[in-house]
C-alpha positions as CSV (number, residue, x, y, z in Angstrom):
1,M,-1.0,7.7,20.7
2,Q,0.9,9.6,18.0
3,F,-2.0,9.4,15.5
4,Q,-4.8,10.3,18.0
5,D,-7.9,11.4,16.1
6,K,-6.1,11.3,12.7
7,V,-8.3,10.0,9.8
8,V,-6.5,7.3,7.9
9,V,-7.7,5.6,4.7
10,I,-6.1,2.2,3.8
11,T,-6.7,0.5,0.5
12,G,-6.2,-3.2,0.5
13,G,-6.7,-3.2,4.2
14,S,-8.4,-6.6,4.6
15,S,-5.2,-8.6,4.8
16,G,-1.4,-8.7,4.8
17,I,0.4,-5.3,5.0
18,G,-2.9,-3.4,4.8
19,R,-4.4,-5.2,7.7
20,A,-1.3,-4.9,9.8
21,S,-1.1,-1.1,9.1
22,A,-4.8,-0.7,9.9
23,L,-4.4,-2.4,13.3
24,A,-1.2,-0.4,14.0
25,F,-2.7,3.0,13.2
26,A,-5.8,2.2,15.2
27,A,-3.7,1.2,18.2
28,E,-2.1,4.7,18.0
29,G,-5.5,6.4,18.2
30,A,-6.4,6.9,14.5
31,K,-9.8,6.6,12.9
32,V,-9.4,4.1,10.2
33,L,-11.4,3.6,7.0
34,I,-10.5,0.3,5.3
35,A,-11.2,-0.1,1.6
36,D,-11.0,-3.4,-0.2
37,I,-12.9,-5.7,-2.5
38,N,-12.9,-8.5,0.0
39,D,-15.8,-7.5,2.1
40,E,-15.7,-10.4,4.6
41,S,-12.0,-10.0,5.4
42,G,-12.3,-6.2,5.5
43,L,-15.1,-6.4,8.0
44,E,-13.0,-8.8,10.1
45,T,-10.3,-6.2,10.3
46,V,-12.8,-3.6,11.3
47,N,-14.2,-5.9,14.0
48,S,-10.7,-6.6,15.3
49,I,-10.1,-2.8,15.7
50,R,-13.4,-2.2,17.3
51,E,-12.9,-5.1,19.8
52,A,-9.7,-3.5,20.8
53,G,-11.4,-0.2,21.5
54,G,-10.5,1.5,18.3
55,I,-12.5,3.3,15.6
56,A,-12.9,1.9,12.2
57,D,-15.2,1.4,9.3
58,Y,-15.2,-0.4,5.9
59,I,-16.1,0.5,2.3
60,S,-16.1,-1.8,-0.6
61,T,-13.7,-0.2,-3.2
62,D,-12.4,-1.2,-6.6
63,V,-9.4,1.1,-6.8
64,S,-9.3,0.8,-10.6
65,K,-12.7,2.7,-10.8
66,A,-12.8,6.4,-10.4
67,S,-16.3,6.5,-8.9
68,A,-15.4,3.9,-6.3
69,V,-12.2,5.8,-5.2
70,K,-14.1,9.1,-5.0
71,A,-16.8,7.4,-2.9
72,M,-14.0,6.1,-0.6
73,V,-12.5,9.6,0.0
74,D,-16.0,11.2,0.4
75,K,-16.8,8.6,3.1
76,A,-13.7,9.5,5.0
77,V,-14.6,13.2,4.9
78,T,-18.3,12.9,5.7
79,Q,-18.0,10.2,8.4
80,F,-14.7,11.1,10.1
81,G,-14.3,14.8,9.2
82,G,-11.4,14.8,6.8
83,L,-8.4,12.8,5.5
84,D,-5.1,13.1,7.2
85,I,-3.3,10.0,6.0
86,A,-3.8,7.8,3.0
87,V,-2.1,4.4,2.6
88,N,-2.5,3.3,-1.0
89,N,-1.7,-0.3,-0.5
90,A,-4.1,-2.3,-2.7
91,G,-2.4,-4.4,-5.3
92,I,-2.2,-7.8,-7.0
93,G,0.7,-10.0,-7.9
94,G,-0.7,-11.2,-11.2
95,G,-0.7,-14.9,-10.3
96,T,2.2,-17.3,-11.0
97,L,5.5,-16.3,-12.5
98,V,5.4,-16.3,-16.3
99,F,8.0,-14.9,-18.8
100,L,7.0,-11.8,-20.7
101,Q,6.6,-13.6,-24.1
102,D,4.2,-16.1,-22.5
103,S,2.0,-13.5,-20.7
104,T,-1.2,-12.1,-22.0
105,E,-2.6,-8.7,-22.7
106,D,-5.4,-9.3,-20.2
107,H,-2.9,-10.1,-17.5
108,Y,-0.9,-7.0,-18.2
109,D,-4.0,-4.7,-18.2
110,Q,-5.3,-6.2,-14.9
111,V,-2.0,-5.7,-13.1
112,M,-1.6,-2.1,-14.4
113,A,-5.2,-1.2,-13.7
114,I,-5.0,-2.1,-10.0
115,N,-1.3,-1.5,-9.1
116,T,-0.7,1.7,-11.1
117,K,-3.9,3.3,-12.2
118,G,-5.4,2.5,-8.8
119,V,-2.6,4.4,-7.0
120,W,-2.9,7.3,-9.5
121,L,-6.7,7.5,-9.0
122,C,-6.3,7.3,-5.2
123,M,-3.7,10.1,-5.1
124,K,-5.8,12.3,-7.5
125,H,-8.8,12.3,-5.2
126,E,-6.8,12.2,-1.9
127,I,-4.7,15.2,-2.9
128,E,-7.8,17.2,-3.9
129,I,-9.0,16.9,-0.3
130,M,-5.6,17.5,1.3
131,L,-5.1,20.7,-0.7
132,E,-8.4,22.0,0.6
133,Q,-7.3,21.0,4.2
134,G,-3.8,22.5,3.8
135,Q,-2.1,19.3,4.9
136,G,-1.9,15.5,4.5
137,V,0.4,12.5,4.1
138,I,0.3,9.8,1.5
139,V,2.2,6.5,1.7
140,N,2.1,4.2,-1.4
141,T,3.0,0.5,-1.3
142,A,5.5,-0.1,-4.1
143,S,7.9,-3.1,-4.0
144,A,11.5,-4.1,-4.2
145,A,10.4,-5.2,-7.7
146,G,9.9,-1.5,-8.4
147,L,13.6,-0.9,-7.9
148,V,15.0,-3.9,-9.8
149,G,13.9,-6.3,-12.5
150,M,11.7,-9.3,-11.7
151,P,12.2,-12.2,-14.1
152,G,8.8,-13.9,-14.6
153,G,7.0,-10.8,-13.3
154,A,7.6,-8.1,-15.8
155,A,4.1,-6.6,-15.6
156,Y,4.2,-6.5,-11.8
157,S,7.7,-5.0,-11.8
158,A,6.7,-2.4,-14.3
159,S,3.6,-1.5,-12.3
160,K,5.7,-1.0,-9.1
161,H,8.3,1.0,-10.9
162,A,5.4,3.3,-12.0
163,V,4.2,3.6,-8.4
164,I,7.6,5.0,-7.4
165,G,7.5,7.4,-10.4
166,L,4.0,8.6,-9.4
167,T,5.2,9.0,-5.8
168,K,8.2,11.1,-6.6
169,S,6.3,13.2,-9.2
170,A,3.4,13.9,-6.8
171,A,5.8,14.6,-3.9
172,G,7.4,17.4,-5.9
173,E,4.1,18.9,-7.0
174,V,2.6,19.3,-3.5
175,A,5.7,19.7,-1.2
176,K,5.0,23.4,-0.8
177,K,1.4,22.6,0.2
178,N,2.3,20.8,3.4
179,I,1.6,17.4,1.8
180,R,4.1,14.7,1.9
181,V,4.1,11.7,-0.5
182,N,6.4,8.6,0.1
183,A,6.5,4.9,-0.8
184,V,7.6,1.7,0.9
185,C,9.3,-1.0,-1.1
186,P,8.8,-4.3,0.6
187,G,10.7,-7.4,-0.4
188,H,9.1,-10.8,0.0
189,T,6.7,-10.5,2.9
190,V,4.5,-13.2,4.5
191,T,1.2,-12.1,2.9
192,P,-1.5,-14.0,1.0
193,M,0.1,-12.8,-2.2
194,V,3.4,-14.3,-1.5
195,T,2.1,-17.5,0.1
196,T,-0.1,-18.1,-2.9
197,L,2.9,-17.8,-5.2
198,L,5.0,-20.2,-3.0
199,D,2.1,-22.7,-2.9
200,S,2.2,-22.8,-6.7
201,R,6.0,-23.1,-6.8
202,P,7.2,-25.1,-3.8
203,D,10.8,-24.9,-5.1
204,L,10.8,-21.2,-5.0
205,E,11.1,-20.4,-1.3
206,N,14.7,-21.6,-0.9
207,R,15.7,-19.9,-4.1
208,L,14.3,-16.6,-3.0
209,L,15.8,-16.8,0.5
210,A,19.2,-17.5,-1.1
211,F,19.1,-14.0,-2.6
212,N,18.1,-12.4,0.7
213,P,21.0,-11.3,2.9
214,M,18.9,-11.7,6.0
215,R,17.8,-15.2,4.9
216,R,14.2,-14.7,5.9
217,F,11.0,-13.1,4.6
218,G,9.6,-9.9,6.2
219,T,6.4,-9.7,8.2
220,P,3.4,-7.5,7.5
221,Q,4.0,-5.9,10.9
222,E,7.5,-4.9,9.9
223,I,6.3,-3.2,6.8
224,A,3.5,-1.5,8.7
225,A,6.1,0.0,11.0
226,G,7.8,1.6,8.0
227,I,4.4,3.0,6.8
228,L,3.7,4.5,10.2
229,F,7.1,6.1,10.4
230,L,6.6,7.8,7.0
231,A,3.2,8.9,8.1
232,S,4.4,10.3,11.4
233,D,5.8,13.6,12.4
234,S,9.2,11.9,12.8
235,A,9.3,11.9,9.0
236,S,8.2,15.5,8.7
237,Y,11.2,16.4,6.4
238,V,10.8,13.2,4.3
239,T,9.0,13.3,0.9
240,G,9.5,11.6,-2.4
241,M,11.2,8.7,-0.7
242,A,11.1,5.0,-1.8
243,L,11.9,3.3,1.5
244,E,13.6,-0.1,0.9
245,M,12.3,-2.7,3.3
246,D,13.5,-5.9,1.7
247,G,16.0,-7.6,4.0
248,G,18.8,-6.2,1.8
249,I,17.8,-7.8,-1.5
250,T,18.4,-4.6,-3.4
251,S,21.8,-4.0,-1.8
252,W,23.4,-6.9,-3.7
């Protein structure tokens, strides 16, 4: 129970990596606040935690809106007494693959608003509370696409490169304040985002696997394990890190 009584906020906690992380933190004794825009799935995650004897609640949160993010952080503090760990995981893929010259301004703005501005807003309000407390840990979900280019997904790749930049910049700013900030960089993982993409492009799965040294996709539980490591005392000397969890894709 390495996270016994720790207060954890997880954005995008209704499915995929967010849900797997929420279940894993709760199993280790944490009090988990799940934030998402998918209320039904978010409450399902909460119920799963409660049925297993854990402590969890849900708040509907659009991470691209400052007022919603502040309400999320305020709820963690008022309901659970603080904020020890924040997992900024909410993000979108931007739909099917499309080359840059064929993409739209609306598409770019939507991806950046959620994937980049959302992480910036979350860290802004989370760090304010953590500075008052004198401690805290933040883990952002970036992507292997934040480390290399992604043909057909320029906006997504740009947004995740930005998440890594935000992570490293914030880590340097608050390192002396007993606050650590890291990121995980998943490769293709079996989440709704990836399955939706593969459904739209049945030819894509074999092509993606051909570039993966391990010849398989990751699972949400595997990525959650990396998130829990970065949030744990085992990573007490780790900050500003972008942890590659991609089956070796970025090693080619």
